[in-house]
C-alpha positions as CSV (number, residue, x, y, z in Angstrom):
1,M,-6.1,23.9,13.6
2,K,-3.8,21.5,14.5
3,K,-1.3,19.4,12.0
4,Q,-2.5,15.5,11.4
5,I,0.8,13.3,11.9
6,E,-0.4,9.5,11.0
7,I,3.3,7.0,11.1
8,F,2.9,3.8,10.6
9,T,5.5,1.3,12.3
10,A,5.8,-2.7,12.8
11,G,7.4,-1.5,16.6
12,C,11.2,-2.8,15.6
13,P,14.0,-0.9,15.5
14,V,14.5,0.0,12.2
15,C,10.6,2.1,12.9
16,E,12.0,2.9,16.8
17,P,14.4,6.1,16.0
18,V,12.0,7.1,13.4
19,V,9.1,7.3,15.9
20,Q,11.0,9.0,18.1
21,L,12.4,12.0,15.0
22,V,8.9,12.7,14.9
23,K,8.3,13.2,18.1
24,E,11.4,15.8,19.1
25,T,10.8,17.2,15.3
26,A,6.8,17.9,16.3
27,G,5.7,20.9,17.8
28,D,2.7,21.6,19.9
29,N,0.2,22.3,17.3
30,C,1.0,19.1,16.2
31,E,-0.8,15.3,16.7
32,I,0.9,11.9,16.5
33,I,-0.4,9.2,15.7
34,T,1.3,6.1,15.9
35,Y,-0.3,2.7,13.8
36,N,1.6,-0.2,15.3
37,V,0.5,-2.4,11.9
38,A,2.3,-5.8,13.8
39,S,-0.5,-5.7,16.6
40,P,-3.7,-4.3,14.3
41,C,-6.2,-2.1,16.0
42,D,-9.2,-3.7,17.0
43,S,-11.3,-1.3,14.1
44,G,-9.4,-2.2,11.7
45,I,-8.5,1.4,10.8
46,C,-4.6,0.7,10.7
47,V,-5.0,-2.1,7.5
48,S,-8.0,0.2,6.5
49,K,-5.3,3.7,6.2
50,L,-2.4,0.9,4.6
51,E,-4.4,0.5,1.7
52,T,-6.0,4.0,1.3
53,Y,-2.4,5.6,1.4
54,G,-0.7,2.4,-0.7
55,I,1.9,2.1,1.4
56,K,4.4,-0.5,0.9
57,K,7.3,-0.7,3.2
58,L,7.2,0.8,7.5
59,P,8.0,3.1,8.6
60,A,5.5,5.5,7.2
61,I,4.7,8.7,7.6
62,A,1.0,10.8,6.4
63,V,0.9,14.8,7.2
64,D,-2.7,15.8,6.5
65,G,-4.1,12.9,5.1
66,K,-0.7,12.9,2.8
67,L,1.9,10.4,2.4
68,L,5.0,12.2,2.6
69,S,7.0,11.5,-0.5
70,C,10.3,9.4,0.7
71,C,7.3,7.0,1.7
72,T,6.0,6.4,-1.6
73,H,6.8,3.8,-4.8
74,I,9.2,1.5,-3.6
75,Q,8.7,-1.7,-2.9
76,I,10.3,-4.8,-3.8
77,T,9.0,-6.3,-7.3
78,K,9.8,-9.7,-8.6
79,N,11.6,-7.8,-11.7
80,E,14.1,-5.9,-8.7
81,L,14.6,-10.0,-7.8
82,L,15.4,-11.2,-10.7
83,S,17.5,-8.8,-11.5
84,A,19.6,-9.2,-8.5
85,G,19.7,-12.7,-10.0
86,I,17.4,-14.5,-7.4
87,G,15.6,-16.9,-8.8
88,K,18.3,-17.9,-11.1
89,C,20.4,-19.8,-8.3
């Protein structure tokens, strides 16, 4: 059975090297699906999967339906902005 790799990208210069890295690393036993959320698919599955996986940053990668740990729990928060002095200037 093939491993299913889902790559979520914005189609930008930051995301493209990650897409290439995954493609170069994946073997013949992998199915790669790339979702460019900057131009969402007609079916809406791209946005639905973002919500399902809880993706808060791009690029992000899921393997066999599970978001990689390097892609989780990283988001910009108001507390973090306030701690950096934003809102006080």
